[in-house]
N, C-alpha and C positions, 0 to 999 in steps of 0.2 A: 500410742498411735491416735487415741481419741481425745487427746488434750487440746486445749485452745491454742497454744503456741504452734502445734503441728498444723492446724488448719490455717493459721495466719501465715506461716511459711509457705504452705502450698498455694494460698491465694496470691501472695506476693510474687512467687515464682511464675504463676500463670500470668500475672499482669506484666512482668518483665518480658516474658516470651511473646505476649501479645503486642507489646510496644516494639519489640525487635522485629516481628513479622510485619507490623504496620510500617516501620521505618523503611524496610526494603521496598514495599509497594509504593511508598511516597518518594523514595530517592531514586530507584532504578529508572522509572519513566523519564524523570528529568535528566538523569545521566545519559540515557539512550538518546534523548532529544539533542543534547549537547554534542554527543558523538556523531549523530546523524547530520547535524548542522555543519560540523567540521569535515564531514565526508568519511568518517571511520565506521559508520554503521549504515544500514539501509535507510533510505529517506522516509520510509513508512513510519519509523520511530519518532519522527519529528512532526507527525500529523496529530492534531487535536481532534477528539471525538465530539459527539453532540453535547456532552457535559463539560466541555472545555478542559479535558484532561488528556494526557497522552495514553489513550486506551490501548494502542498497539503494544506499547511497552509493558503495560499491565498484563496483557494476554500472553506475551512472550515469557514474562516472569512467572505467571501462573502455570504455564505448560512446563517450564523448567522445574518448578517446585514439585509438580505432580510426578515428573519423571524421576527426580531424586528420591521422593518418598517411595515410589514403586521399586526402584533399584535397591534401596537400603531397607525396604520393608518397614519403614517408619520406626527403625531402631534408633532410639535417642542416643545411645552410647556411641554409635557411629556418626550420626548426624551432627552431634555437638563438636566433633573434631573439625568438620568442614566449617562450622560456624566460628569456632575460635580462630582458626587460621585466617579465614576471610575477614573477620573483624579486625584483627591486629595487623594484617597487611594493609587494610584501608587506613587504620589509625596511624601506622608508621608512615605511609605515603603522604597522608595529610599533614603530619607534623613536619616531615622533611620539606614538603612544599612550602609551608609557612616559613621555615628557616630560610629557604631561598628567597622568599618574598622580602623578609626583613633585610637580608644581606644586600639585595638589589636596591632597596630604599636607602640604606646607609651609603652605598656607592654613589647613588645619585646626589646625595647631600655632599659627599666628598668632592664630587665633580663640579660643584657650584663655585663661583668666584669667591675670593676671600671676604669681600664685604658682605656677600649674601650669607656665607657660613657664619659670620659674626652676629647676625641678627638673632633676636630672642626666639622667633618662631622656628628658625632652623635648629637651634639648640633644643627647644621643646620637642620638635619632631624627632630629632636624633635620640633623645632620651626615651621617647615612646617606642622607637624602633628597637633600641637596645633591650628595653624591658620585654617586648614581645619576643625578641631573639632568645633571651635567657629562658623565658617560660617554655617556648616551643622546643628549645634544646633539651631541657629536662624532660619534657613530654616525649620527644623522639627517642631519647636514651632509654626511657622506661618501656615504651611500646616495642622498640626493637629488641630489647633484652627479653621481654616476655615472648615475643615472636620466635626468637632463637630457641628459648627453653621449650616452648610448646612444640616447635617443629621437631626438635631432637627427641622429645619424650612421646609424641603422638604421631610420628611419621608413619610407623608401621600399623597404626590403628585406623588408618583411613585419611590422614592428613596429606598423604602423597597425591591424592586426586586433585587437590587445589593447585599444587605446584605443576601438575601435568596440564591442568585446564588453563592456567595463566598464559604460558607460551603459545598454546594452541589458539586461544582467543586473540592474542596479540598478532599472530600471523594472519588470522582471518581478518582482523580489522585493517591490517596493512594491505591485504589483498583487496578489500573493499575500497580503501582509499585510492589505490593505484587504478582500480577499475573506473571509479568516478573521474579520476584525473584524466585518464585516456579518453573517456567518452566526452568530457568537457573540451578537450583539445580537438577531438574529431568534429564536434558540432559548432565550434567557435566560428563566429562570423569573420570573414576576411575579404580582401579585395578581389579574390578570384571568383567569388560567387556571381553568377549572372542568371538572367531570366531569358531562357531560350525557347520556351514553349510557344507553339503557334497552332491555334485551333482548340476547340473544346468539343469532345465527343462523349455522348452518354450511351452506355451499353447496358441494356436491361436483360438479365439472364432469366429465361423462361423455361420452366419444365412443363407445366400445364396451364391453360388459361383459367385462372381462378382469381378471386377477389384480391388476394395479396399482390398478384402480378399487376392487376389493374391499378392498384394504389401506387405501385412502383412506377408505372407508366405515367400516372398523373403527377407524381413528384418530379419525374424527369422533365416532363413538359413544362411544369411550373418554373423550373430552374432555367429555362430558355437556353439550352445548350445550342451550339452551332449546328450540331447534327445529333439526332436521337434514333437509335436502332435497337431492335430486340433480337437477341441471339438465343437459339435453341440448339442444344447438343442432342442430336438424334441418335439413339441407340438402335432402334429398329425403324424400318421404312414405314410401317403401318402407324407407328406412333407419330412420326413426323407429318404424315399426310393428315392424320386426324387433327393435329394442332393447327396446321395450315388452314384446314377447313373451318375450324372454330374461329380462328383469327379473322378470316374474311367475313364469316357470317355475322360476327359482332362488330364489324367495322372499326377495328382498332386503328388509331391514328398514326401509328409508327410502323415502318416496314419490319418484317420478320425474316431473319436470315437463319437458315438451318445448316448446322455443321455436322456432318456425318462422323460418327465415332463407333465403328463396329467393334472395337475392343473395350467398350464401356468405360472409357476414360472421359472425365468431365472437365477438369481444370486444364489438362494439357491442350486440348483443341482450342479452348478459349484463349489461352496464352498465345498460342501460335497465331490465332486470328488477330489478336491485338498487335502483336509484333509485325505481322504482315501489313496491317492497316497503317501503322505508324511509318513503316518503310515506304509505302506508296503515297501517303498523304502528308508526310512531314511529322515533326515531333509534336503531335497534338496531345493534350491532356485528356486521358481516358478515365471517365468516371463510371464505375461498374455498380449498378444497383442490384442489391440482393435482398429479396423479401425474407423476413425472419419472424417466426412466431414468438409471441410473448405469452408464456404459460404461467399457471399459478401453482402447480405441483412440481416438486423436484424431479419426480420420475418422468414427467412429461418431457423434460429437456433431453432425456435419453432417447425418446421416440421421435423428436423433431430436431431440425436444424443441424443434423450431423453433416450433410453434404454442404450446406451453406457455410458452416464453420471451416470445413476442410478447404473449400474453394477460396474463401476469404484469406486464409493463411497462405495459400500458394500464390494468389493474385497480388498480395501485398509485397511479394518479393520481386515483382515485375516493375521495371523502371517506367515512370510516367503514369502509373495507374493508382487511382484513389478508390477506396471502397466506401459505398454508402449503404448502410443497412436500413431497410424500410420496415418498421415494426408493424406487425398485425396482431392485435390483441384478441386472443381466443376467449371464449366465455369463462374459462377457468381462471383467467387473469384477474377477474373481479375479486378473487380471494386475496390478492395483493393490494389492489387499488380501492377496493370497496369494503374492506374488513372493518375499518374504524370509522366512526361517524365524526370524529374530531381529531385534530393532529396531536401527536404525543409531543412532550417537551423536546425542543431542538429540531423538530421535523421541518418547520418553516425555514430555519436557518440552513438546514442540510439540503433543501430543495427537493424533498421527496413528495410525491403526490399523495393526496389523501382525499377521501370522499367527503364532500361538504355535508354538514348536518342539515337534514331536511325535516321540515315540520309536517305533521300530519294535516290532511286537508280539513278545512273547517266543517263542522257539523251543522247542517241547516236545522233550525228549530222546527219541531213537529207541531203542526196545528191540527187539532182533532176536527173531524168532519161534523158539520152542523146538521 
């Protein structure tokens, strides 16, 4: 156990396993990107991260690897069965694919005219194709034979999971492909598309008269809509009167309309108001302005924006309505935008904001009193 060859074998085994794990993290993101590009996997797998790698594929593979380790309790005897089957399935498919490639090349040469086939370049290319076909035929025979033997001997030791996962993943990829195909057919441009909107109306949702609401009003006025109105869903009469009083005292430049909602429903009355307005004034485009807080702590998102998110989700289902979220940065948001004094690598390219580096003020020289 303590001999030099023992440690050499252990070190070589560790290097082989390290290269095998690295191969998966190098190959799967590229494979996922190819599948996503062809529509058989989510499009997120085809997105490069800040370091110009397919980071989403690495994250998915890392999560899957952690799940397998937890399920099998990092038992090497069980994990090696999955590895062997997966490797030889890949090897066999690769060899068979190359055989099809060489056969198609030979058929293309056979389809050439007689004078083209008689040229030396065609003969040289045909010999290269036959050589590749012979090599890959031997490789495919060996890998398929090993795959059959390993499957028979290791099927009950955990190899069955691979043969269960392959058809499940195939069905899921076909479902993703059909979904993307149907969506592409649904949104494809055709001659029946027409532009029938007439008018432009801005609706600013107001709960209380606060700075975020004033910012939303300023944005709406700067956009120069045909008509701009503020809408308040009044749950109690006292609350509505107090808002109307504040609205008049501060001289807000847009009219305020109060919709009574005694059942404490917010999105429903606004949707009915928009539908009634479009029915009376034509098919106008309605832009709804919703103030939203930008926070710095994760737990603050639980305390804010819940009503705004719910209303935005419901209003987006209304025909002719667009949603404009007006951000209001709370003091805690400086944790996000003011944490770093310089951008991290890739931050400029990703378009993320950062706090510029500021220099300390110059120190005036001290002159002693005379």
